[in-house]
C-alpha positions as CSV (number, residue, x, y, z in Angstrom):
1,M,49.0,-25.0,33.8
2,D,46.0,-24.6,31.5
3,F,43.4,-21.9,32.0
4,R,40.8,-24.0,33.7
5,T,43.3,-25.3,36.3
6,W,44.7,-21.8,36.7
7,I,41.3,-20.1,37.4
8,K,40.4,-22.8,40.0
9,A,43.7,-22.2,41.7
10,K,43.2,-18.4,41.7
11,S,39.7,-19.0,43.2
12,G,41.2,-20.9,46.2
13,V,39.7,-24.3,45.3
14,A,42.7,-26.0,43.7
15,S,41.8,-29.4,45.3
16,D,39.1,-30.9,47.4
17,E,41.8,-32.3,49.8
18,A,43.3,-28.9,50.4
19,A,39.9,-27.3,51.0
20,A,39.1,-30.0,53.6
21,T,42.2,-29.4,55.7
22,D,42.6,-25.6,55.3
23,P,41.2,-23.9,58.4
24,R,40.8,-20.5,56.6
25,P,37.4,-19.5,55.2
26,P,37.1,-20.5,51.5
27,A,37.9,-17.9,48.9
28,I,35.1,-16.6,46.6
29,P,34.7,-19.3,44.0
30,E,35.3,-17.3,40.8
31,Y,34.9,-20.2,38.5
32,R,31.5,-21.0,39.9
33,F,30.4,-17.4,39.3
34,F,31.7,-17.7,35.8
35,E,29.5,-20.8,35.2
36,A,26.5,-19.3,36.9
37,A,26.6,-15.9,35.2
38,S,23.3,-14.8,33.7
39,D,25.0,-13.5,30.6
40,A,27.1,-15.5,28.1
41,V,30.9,-15.3,28.7
42,V,33.4,-16.1,26.1
43,I,37.1,-15.9,26.9
44,V,39.7,-15.6,24.0
45,D,43.4,-15.5,23.7
46,E,45.6,-13.1,21.7
47,A,45.3,-15.3,18.6
48,G,41.5,-15.0,18.7
49,S,40.9,-18.6,19.8
50,I,38.2,-19.4,22.3
51,V,39.8,-20.6,25.5
52,Q,36.7,-21.0,27.6
53,L,32.9,-20.3,27.7
54,N,30.2,-20.7,30.2
55,A,26.8,-22.5,30.1
56,Q,25.0,-19.4,29.0
57,A,27.3,-19.0,26.0
58,E,26.5,-22.6,25.0
59,K,22.8,-21.8,25.3
60,L,23.0,-18.5,23.5
61,F,25.0,-19.6,20.5
62,G,23.7,-23.2,20.3
63,Y,27.1,-24.9,20.4
64,R,28.5,-27.5,22.9
65,R,31.6,-26.3,24.7
66,D,33.9,-28.8,22.9
67,E,32.6,-27.5,19.5
68,L,34.0,-24.1,20.3
69,S,37.1,-24.8,22.3
70,N,40.3,-23.6,20.5
71,R,38.2,-22.4,17.6
72,P,38.3,-18.8,16.2
73,V,35.9,-16.5,18.0
74,E,34.9,-15.1,14.6
75,M,32.8,-18.2,14.0
76,L,30.3,-16.5,16.4
77,V,30.1,-13.5,14.0
78,P,28.2,-13.4,10.6
79,E,30.7,-14.2,7.8
80,R,30.4,-10.7,6.2
81,L,31.6,-9.1,9.4
82,R,34.4,-11.4,10.3
83,A,37.3,-9.5,8.8
84,R,36.2,-6.3,10.5
85,H,35.7,-8.1,13.8
86,A,39.2,-9.6,13.6
87,A,40.7,-6.2,13.0
88,H,38.8,-4.7,16.0
89,R,40.0,-7.7,18.1
90,R,43.7,-7.1,17.2
91,E,43.3,-3.4,17.9
92,Y,41.8,-4.1,21.3
93,F,44.6,-6.5,22.4
94,S,47.1,-3.7,21.6
95,N,45.4,-1.4,24.1
96,P,43.3,-3.7,26.4
97,L,41.1,-1.5,28.6
98,P,37.8,-2.5,30.2
99,R,34.8,-1.6,28.1
100,P,31.3,-1.7,29.6
101,M,28.0,-2.6,28.0
102,G,26.4,0.1,25.9
103,N,29.5,1.2,24.0
104,S,28.7,-1.1,21.1
105,T,26.1,-0.6,18.4
106,A,24.8,-2.7,15.6
107,L,26.7,-5.8,16.7
108,L,25.4,-9.2,15.5
109,G,26.0,-12.7,16.8
110,L,25.7,-15.9,14.7
111,R,24.1,-19.1,16.1
112,K,25.0,-22.6,15.1
113,D,21.8,-22.8,13.1
114,G,22.8,-19.8,11.0
115,T,20.4,-17.3,12.6
116,E,21.7,-13.8,13.4
117,F,20.7,-11.8,16.4
118,P,21.7,-8.4,17.9
119,I,24.1,-8.4,20.8
120,D,25.9,-6.1,23.1
121,I,29.4,-6.9,24.5
122,A,31.4,-5.8,27.5
123,L,35.2,-6.6,27.4
124,S,37.5,-7.2,30.3
125,P,41.3,-7.9,29.9
126,M,42.5,-10.9,32.0
127,P,46.3,-11.1,32.5
128,W,47.5,-14.5,33.5
129,D,50.6,-16.6,33.7
130,G,50.3,-17.6,30.0
131,G,49.8,-14.1,28.6
132,L,46.7,-12.0,28.1
133,L,43.1,-13.2,27.8
134,V,40.0,-11.1,27.2
135,A,36.6,-12.0,28.7
136,S,33.7,-11.0,26.5
137,L,30.4,-10.6,28.3
138,V,27.7,-11.2,25.6
139,R,24.1,-10.2,26.0
140,D,21.2,-11.0,23.6
141,M,19.6,-7.6,22.7
142,T,16.8,-9.0,20.6
143,H,14.1,-7.9,23.0
144,Q,15.6,-4.5,23.7
145,R,16.0,-3.8,20.0
146,Q,12.4,-4.8,19.4
147,L,11.4,-2.3,22.1
148,V,13.5,0.4,20.5
149,D,12.0,-0.3,17.1
150,Q,8.5,-0.1,18.7
151,L,9.3,3.2,20.3
152,R,10.7,4.6,17.1
153,Q,7.6,3.5,15.2
154,R,5.4,5.0,17.9
155,A,7.4,8.3,17.5
156,R,6.9,8.2,13.8
157,D,3.2,7.5,14.3
158,L,2.9,10.5,16.6
159,E,4.7,12.7,14.1
160,D,2.3,11.5,11.4
161,A,-0.6,12.2,13.7
162,D,0.7,15.7,14.4
163,R,1.0,16.4,10.6
164,Q,-2.5,15.0,10.0
165,R,-3.9,17.1,12.8
166,E,-2.3,20.3,11.4
167,Q,-3.4,19.4,7.9
168,F,-6.9,18.7,9.2
169,L,-7.2,22.1,11.0
170,T,-5.8,24.0,8.0
171,T,-8.2,22.3,5.7
172,L,-11.1,22.8,8.1
173,V,-10.4,26.5,8.3
174,H,-10.4,26.7,4.5
175,E,-13.5,24.5,4.2
176,L,-15.5,26.7,6.5
177,G,-14.0,30.0,5.4
178,N,-15.3,29.8,1.8
179,P,-19.0,29.0,2.5
180,L,-19.1,31.4,5.4
181,A,-17.8,34.2,3.1
182,A,-20.4,33.3,0.4
183,V,-23.2,33.3,3.0
184,S,-22.1,36.6,4.4
185,Y,-21.9,38.1,1.0
186,S,-25.3,36.8,0.0
187,A,-26.8,38.0,3.3
188,E,-25.9,41.5,2.5
189,F,-28.1,41.4,-0.6
190,L,-31.0,39.7,1.3
191,R,-31.1,42.4,4.0
192,R,-31.3,45.3,1.6
193,S,-34.8,46.3,0.7
194,D,-33.8,47.5,-2.8
195,T,-32.4,44.2,-3.9
196,A,-34.0,43.0,-7.2
197,P,-36.1,39.8,-6.9
198,D,-33.9,37.8,-9.2
199,V,-30.7,38.8,-7.3
200,R,-32.5,38.0,-4.0
201,E,-33.4,34.6,-5.4
202,R,-29.8,33.9,-6.4
203,A,-28.5,35.0,-3.0
204,A,-31.0,32.8,-1.2
205,G,-29.9,29.9,-3.4
206,I,-26.3,30.5,-2.5
207,V,-27.1,30.6,1.2
208,L,-29.1,27.4,0.9
209,E,-26.4,25.6,-1.1
210,Q,-23.6,26.7,1.3
211,V,-25.6,25.8,4.4
212,R,-26.2,22.3,2.9
213,F,-22.5,22.0,2.2
214,M,-21.6,22.9,5.8
215,Q,-24.2,20.4,7.1
216,R,-22.6,17.7,5.1
217,L,-19.2,18.7,6.4
218,V,-20.4,18.7,10.0
219,R,-22.0,15.3,9.4
220,D,-18.8,13.9,8.0
221,L,-16.8,15.4,10.9
222,G,-19.2,13.8,13.3
223,E,-18.6,10.4,11.7
224,L,-14.8,10.8,12.0
225,P,-14.4,9.2,15.4
226,R,-16.5,6.3,14.3
227,V,-14.3,5.9,11.2
228,R,-11.3,5.6,13.4
229,G,-12.9,3.4,16.0
230,G,-15.4,1.5,13.8
231,D,-18.3,2.3,16.1
232,F,-21.0,2.8,13.5
233,P,-24.5,1.8,14.4
234,V,-25.6,-0.6,11.7
235,R,-28.9,-2.6,11.6
236,T,-29.0,-5.0,8.7
237,A,-32.1,-6.3,7.1
238,P,-33.2,-7.3,3.6
239,T,-33.1,-4.0,1.7
240,D,-34.1,-3.2,-1.9
241,L,-31.1,-1.7,-3.5
242,G,-33.3,-0.1,-6.2
243,E,-35.1,1.9,-3.6
244,V,-31.8,2.9,-2.0
245,A,-30.5,4.1,-5.3
246,R,-33.6,6.1,-6.1
247,L,-33.6,7.9,-2.8
248,A,-29.8,8.6,-3.1
249,I,-30.4,10.0,-6.6
250,E,-33.2,12.2,-5.4
251,I,-30.9,13.6,-2.7
252,S,-28.0,14.1,-5.2
253,C,-30.1,15.6,-8.0
254,P,-29.5,19.3,-7.2
255,L,-25.7,18.8,-7.2
256,I,-25.8,16.7,-10.4
257,E,-28.1,19.2,-12.2
258,R,-26.0,22.2,-11.1
259,H,-23.0,20.6,-13.0
260,G,-25.2,19.8,-16.0
261,H,-24.4,16.1,-15.9
262,I,-26.4,13.4,-17.7
263,L,-27.5,10.7,-15.2
264,A,-28.5,7.2,-16.5
265,T,-29.6,4.2,-14.6
266,A,-29.8,0.4,-15.2
267,M,-32.1,-1.3,-12.8
268,P,-33.3,-4.8,-13.0
269,S,-37.1,-5.4,-13.4
270,F,-37.1,-7.4,-10.1
271,P,-36.1,-6.2,-6.6
272,V,-32.4,-6.9,-5.7
273,R,-32.5,-7.2,-1.9
274,A,-29.2,-7.0,-0.1
275,Q,-28.5,-7.7,3.6
276,G,-27.8,-4.2,4.8
277,D,-28.8,-1.0,6.7
278,A,-31.1,1.1,4.4
279,V,-30.1,4.4,6.0
280,R,-26.4,3.6,5.8
281,L,-26.7,2.3,2.2
282,V,-28.4,5.6,1.1
283,Q,-25.4,7.4,2.7
284,I,-23.0,5.2,0.8
285,V,-24.6,5.8,-2.6
286,T,-25.0,9.5,-1.9
287,N,-21.3,9.8,-1.1
288,L,-20.4,8.0,-4.4
289,L,-22.8,10.2,-6.5
290,A,-21.5,13.3,-4.9
291,N,-17.9,12.4,-5.8
292,A,-19.0,11.5,-9.3
293,A,-20.7,14.9,-9.7
294,R,-17.9,16.9,-8.2
295,Y,-15.0,15.3,-10.0
296,T,-16.6,15.1,-13.5
297,P,-16.3,18.1,-15.8
298,D,-19.6,19.9,-16.3
299,G,-21.9,18.2,-18.8
300,G,-20.4,14.8,-18.0
301,H,-22.0,11.4,-17.6
302,I,-22.9,9.4,-14.5
303,H,-24.2,5.9,-14.6
304,V,-25.8,3.9,-11.8
305,S,-26.5,0.2,-12.1
306,I,-27.7,-2.6,-9.9
307,E,-27.3,-6.4,-10.6
308,E,-26.9,-9.8,-9.0
309,E,-23.6,-11.7,-9.3
310,G,-23.8,-15.1,-7.7
311,D,-24.6,-14.6,-4.1
312,A,-23.8,-10.9,-4.2
313,A,-25.9,-7.8,-4.8
314,V,-23.8,-5.3,-6.8
315,L,-24.2,-1.6,-7.1
316,K,-22.0,0.4,-9.5
317,V,-21.5,4.2,-9.8
318,K,-19.5,5.1,-13.0
319,D,-18.5,8.5,-14.4
320,D,-16.3,9.9,-17.2
321,G,-14.5,12.3,-14.8
322,I,-10.9,13.0,-13.8
323,G,-10.1,9.3,-13.2
324,I,-7.7,7.8,-10.7
325,P,-4.0,6.8,-11.1
326,A,-3.4,3.1,-10.7
327,E,-1.3,3.6,-7.6
328,M,-4.1,5.4,-5.9
329,L,-7.0,2.9,-6.5
330,T,-6.8,1.5,-3.0
331,R,-5.4,4.6,-1.2
332,V,-8.4,6.8,-2.2
333,F,-10.3,5.0,0.7
334,D,-7.7,6.2,3.3
335,L,-8.7,9.0,5.6
336,F,-7.7,12.5,4.5
337,T,-6.5,11.2,1.1
338,R,-7.3,13.3,-1.9
339,L,-6.0,13.2,-5.5
340,E,-4.0,16.2,-6.7
341,R,-6.4,16.6,-9.7
342,A,-9.3,16.3,-7.3
343,K,-8.0,19.2,-5.3
344,Q,-7.6,21.3,-8.5
345,K,-11.1,20.4,-9.7
346,Y,-12.8,20.8,-6.3
347,P,-10.7,22.5,-3.7
348,A,-13.3,21.9,-1.0
349,G,-13.3,18.5,0.6
350,M,-11.4,16.8,3.4
351,G,-10.9,13.3,2.1
352,I,-13.4,11.8,4.6
353,G,-16.3,10.6,2.4
354,L,-14.7,7.5,0.8
355,A,-13.1,6.4,4.1
356,I,-16.6,6.5,5.7
357,T,-18.0,4.7,2.6
358,R,-15.5,1.8,2.9
359,R,-16.1,1.5,6.7
360,L,-19.9,1.4,6.3
361,V,-19.7,-1.2,3.5
362,E,-17.4,-3.4,5.5
363,L,-19.5,-3.2,8.6
364,Q,-22.4,-4.6,6.5
365,G,-20.3,-7.6,5.4
366,G,-19.5,-6.2,2.0
367,S,-16.7,-4.6,0.0
368,V,-16.1,-1.6,-2.2
369,E,-13.5,-1.2,-4.9
370,A,-12.4,1.6,-7.2
371,F,-11.6,1.0,-10.9
372,S,-10.1,3.4,-13.4
373,E,-8.1,3.3,-16.6
374,G,-6.1,6.3,-15.4
375,E,-6.2,10.1,-15.2
376,G,-8.9,11.7,-17.4
377,K,-10.5,8.3,-18.1
378,G,-13.3,8.2,-15.5
379,S,-13.9,6.1,-12.5
380,E,-16.1,3.3,-11.3
381,F,-16.9,2.4,-7.7
382,V,-18.3,-1.1,-7.2
383,V,-20.1,-2.0,-3.9
384,R,-20.8,-5.7,-3.2
385,L,-23.1,-6.9,-0.5
386,L,-24.6,-10.3,0.4
387,L,-27.9,-11.0,-1.1
388,A,-30.6,-11.3,1.5
389,Q,-31.8,-14.8,2.1
390,G,-34.6,-15.9,-0.1
391,T,-33.6,-13.7,-3.1
392,G,-31.7,-14.5,-6.2
């Protein structure tokens, strides 16, 4: 008796004639449950040959039943895993105990078309007249593994967010601590009636400088949620980049002069009008000038130029400062990212300015790139915006 006939006999449906004349209630049709099971079922004998499989197994692995009948079960396993699978199979037959789902990890199935997919397997020994069989209940775990991967990635993201938050708070305390200490120290001189006029002037200058720094810091922090969410108010209109650059230079002059830098400009004789938000464009250029001033050794050179390239209005800010390593040319625009040499040159700073700059440029339909030949060889930031209609 073969297995198919045997299981029908065990289920009480050996023949239609017997079922019609037998007055007893019919037995549970095990074979029909086997076929209707929601998971794939593959039954193998002690030699590892496939004895039977159900419709779900055909669907899962992509084979017809006759293509798998009496074939080694290892053909359903990736080739690199077959020897190990065969060894596990022989070991199981030597001590055949039921094994539920969830006891197997990193198992892979192989479809007829050569694709691999993660599976889980439950094993059940099936003694019968011809010896011992094992039924393998096979479940496709692709969706579950994807969910697990997503949860793991989410956990990593949360850990990164926690680290960033701790780094942010530590940096913020440092950023506020230094200027507050300078203001407090200077205020002591200002409150004393016997302070010399020149000392009073220097103290007042320190207070003003540190207050401006804290104002910039508060402004950047206020922009932080918008950097993450992209919710910047931008009102674009034809805007003269020359006027934008002149205003940004005027705002940045105290910082540039304090470091003794030499500032040069190259402006065209005609207006270069970009499609942009004048207020935000001044903020962009001011950020770039501030970085150039801070990260260029005292007495360095800063160059600002404006030109047209095709249908683009191009603004460039170049310096001969500390430079940028090649691997950091794109990362410098990431939030909270600062170069190690930048931290040494200018400990203050939270790595927010360039992230804001990039977001503002992109919201105006433009792009910003960083160029450098390496550390110590200066940097150049290039902003490209669409020319306003009717220019060029």
